[in-house]
C-alpha positions in Angstrom: -8.4 -10.6 -13.6 -7.9 -10.7 -17.7 -9.8 -9.8 -20.6 -9.7 -6.5 -22.4 -12.0 -4.5 -19.1 -9.4 -5.8 -17.3 -5.9 -4.6 -18.7 -8.0 -1.4 -20.2 -8.9 -0.1 -16.8 -5.0 -1.4 -15.5 -3.1 0.8 -17.9 -5.2 3.4 -16.9 -4.5 3.1 -13.3 -1.0 2.4 -13.8 -0.9 5.8 -15.3 -2.7 7.5 -12.9 -0.4 6.1 -9.7 2.9 7.3 -12.0 1.5 10.7 -12.8 0.8 10.8 -8.8 4.2 10.0 -8.4 5.6 12.9 -10.8 3.5 15.0 -8.3 -0.1 15.0 -9.6 -2.1 13.8 -6.5 -4.9 15.6 -8.2 -4.6 11.9 -10.3 -2.8 9.5 -8.3 -5.5 8.8 -6.0 -7.0 7.5 -8.5 -5.6 4.3 -9.0 -6.9 2.2 -6.6 -10.8 3.4 -7.1 -10.4 2.7 -11.3 -8.7 -0.8 -10.9 -11.8 -1.5 -8.4 -13.9 -1.0 -11.3 -13.0 -4.4 -12.8 -15.9 -6.8 -12.2 -14.5 -9.1 -9.2 -11.7 -6.8 -8.1 -12.7 -5.1 -4.1 -10.6 -1.7 -3.8 -8.6 -4.2 -1.4 -7.2 -5.9 -4.1 -6.7 -3.6 -6.1 -4.0 -1.7 -4.1 -2.4 -5.1 -3.3 -1.8 -5.5 -6.9 -0.7 -1.7 -7.4 1.3 -1.8 -4.4 4.4 -3.4 -6.3 3.3 -0.3 -9.1 4.0 2.2 -6.4 6.6 1.5 -4.9 8.6 1.3 -9.0 7.2 4.6 -9.4 8.5 6.0 -6.3 12.3 5.3 -7.8 11.4 7.3 -10.7 10.1 10.3 -8.5 12.9 10.4 -6.2 14.8 11.3 -9.3 12.7 13.2 -10.9 12.8 15.2 -7.5 16.3 14.7 -6.1 16.6 18.6 -5.9 13.0 19.8 -4.9 11.7 19.1 -1.5 11.9 20.1 2.3 14.1 18.9 4.3 12.6 20.3 7.4 9.0 18.8 6.7 10.3 15.3 5.8 12.6 15.4 9.2 9.3 15.8 11.1 6.9 13.5 9.0 9.1 10.5 8.5 10.3 9.4 12.0 6.2 10.0 12.9 4.8 7.9 9.9 7.0 5.0 10.9 5.5 5.5 15.0 2.4 5.4 12.9 2.7 2.5 10.7 4.5 0.7 13.5 1.1 1.3 15.6 -0.9 0.4 12.4 0.6 -2.9 12.6 0.4 -4.0 16.2 -3.3 -3.2 16.0 -3.9 -4.6 12.9 -6.9 -6.8 14.2 -8.1 -4.4 16.6 -8.9 -1.5 14.5 -11.6 -1.0 12.5 -10.8 0.0 8.5 -14.0 1.2 7.9 -14.2 3.4 10.5 -10.5 4.8 10.1 -11.4 5.4 6.2 -14.7 7.4 7.5 -13.0 9.3 10.2 -10.2 10.3 7.4 -12.5 11.2 4.9 -14.2 13.7 7.5 -11.1 15.4 8.4 -10.1 15.4 4.8 -13.7 17.2 3.9 -13.3 19.8 6.4 -9.9 21.0 5.8 -10.7 21.3 2.1 -14.3 22.8 2.8 -12.2 25.1 5.0 -9.7 25.9 2.5 -12.2 27.1 -0.7 -14.6 28.8 2.0 -12.1 30.8 2.6 -10.6 30.7 -0.9 -7.2 30.5 0.4 -6.0 27.5 -1.8 -2.3 29.0 -1.5 -1.3 30.2 1.2 2.2 32.0 2.7 5.4 29.9 3.4 6.0 29.0 6.9 8.1 27.1 9.1 7.4 23.9 9.9 6.0 23.3 13.5 7.4 20.2 15.4 4.2 19.0 17.3 1.6 19.5 14.6 4.0 17.4 12.0 4.3 14.6 14.8 0.8 14.4 15.2 -0.2 14.5 11.5 2.8 12.0 10.5 2.1 9.6 12.4 -1.7 9.8 11.4 -0.7 9.7 8.2 1.4 6.3 8.6 -1.3 4.8 10.3 -4.1 5.6 8.1 -1.5 4.0 5.1 -0.7 0.9 6.6 -4.7 0.7 7.4 -6.7 2.1 4.6 -4.5 3.4 2.2 -5.8 6.9 3.2 -2.9 8.7 3.7 -2.9 11.4 1.3 -5.6 13.4 3.5 -3.7 14.1 6.9 -0.7 14.3 5.0 -2.2 16.8 2.7 -3.9 18.7 6.3 0.0 19.5 7.6 1.4 20.6 4.4 -0.8 22.5 2.4 -1.0 25.2 5.0 2.8 25.7 5.0 2.9 27.9 1.6 5.5 25.1 -0.5 5.8 26.2 -3.8 4.4 23.3 -6.4 7.6 22.2 -7.1 8.8 21.7 -3.4 5.4 20.3 -2.3 5.3 17.9 -5.3 8.5 16.4 -4.2 8.2 16.4 -0.6 5.5 14.1 -1.1 6.7 11.9 -3.7 9.7 11.3 -1.4 7.4 11.2 2.3 5.4 8.9 0.5 8.2 7.1 -0.8 9.2 6.3 2.3 6.1 5.2 3.6 5.4 2.9 0.8 9.2 1.1 1.6 8.0 1.0 5.2 4.9 -0.9 4.8 6.3 -3.8 2.8 7.9 -5.0 5.8 4.9 -5.3 7.8 2.9 -6.5 4.7 4.7 -9.1 4.0 4.6 -10.1 7.6 0.5 -10.0 7.8 0.8 -12.0 4.7 -0.9 -9.4 2.8 1.6 -8.9 -0.5 0.3 -11.0 -3.1 2.9 -12.2 -5.6 0.4 -14.0 -7.8 0.3 -11.4 -10.2 3.3 -10.3 -10.3 3.5 -11.2 -14.2 0.8 -8.4 -14.7 3.1 -6.2 -12.7 5.8 -6.9 -14.9 4.0 -6.2 -17.7 2.2 -2.6 -16.5 5.9 -1.1 -14.7 7.1 0.5 -17.5 3.9 2.4 -18.4 3.8 3.6 -14.2 7.6 4.8 -14.5 7.1 6.7 -17.9 3.9 8.6 -16.4 5.7 9.4 -13.5 7.8 12.0 -15.9 4.7 12.8 -17.6 3.3 14.1 -13.9 6.7 15.7 -13.7 6.0 17.6 -17.0 2.4 18.7 -16.1 3.1 19.5 -12.7 6.0 22.3 -14.2 3.2 23.6 -16.6 0.3 24.1 -14.5 -0.2 27.7 -13.2 1.0 27.6 -9.1 -2.6 28.6 -8.4 -4.4 26.6 -10.2 -2.2 23.6 -8.9 -3.0 23.9 -5.2 -6.8 24.4 -6.5 -7.0 20.9 -8.3 -5.3 19.4 -5.1 -7.7 21.0 -3.0 -10.6 19.5 -4.7 -9.2 16.5 -5.4 -8.5 16.1 -1.7 -12.4 17.1 -1.2 -13.6 14.7 -3.3 -11.5 12.1 -2.3 -12.0 12.3 1.2 -15.8 12.4 0.4 -15.8 8.5 -1.2 -13.4 7.3 1.9 -16.8 8.4 3.5 -18.6 6.7 1.3 -16.6 3.8 1.5 -16.1 3.5 5.0 -19.5 4.0 5.7 -20.8 0.6 3.1 -18.6 -1.0 5.0 -19.2 -0.8 8.4 
């Protein structure tokens, strides 16, 4: 993990991670795939290397969106996500990561296509319901733990709520900051946190942190309809990639 190709793609991945935590899931989902383009680095290795950057970026994202979030959505989702992470930990040796990845990809594709076909990317505001939130929150925590793909199930629950772009971005940032923090414990117990690349991570941390605020500015600049259209298309493309990655791993 050295040389020009590694550092060029690692810097780009760090920018994407930071911008994602700044409220742009459109680019935030690209961090791991971009770093996995480095010869010899697989997606799992890339995810492990970037996890500390996610955690650091989360801190800046929490500050940036400290006033823009939906308390009810978080109150429903976070306990459920914790349960999902616990299920992921206790079934880590039993669950096929490949099949989980395919399933989450299918869910994301169906949901995104439904939105695009109906052309209802932006919907009227409505109150978050508990039962669907508990289900999708648990799925979000589980899939985030197993295959780093909690975004699609999270968006299936939150996008129909009609949140404003700032509240959607802030709620997403806080939710995944919490999920990433909780994941550190079982990841450590399972030996999935690799500190061997810590010196590289320390170099990339300031880049990811600065990119958080670039993402925040872009969220403020993008028109609301365009913002949610980009989120929906990103969900579709990432879900297709998840299906393909899972299929190749089966």
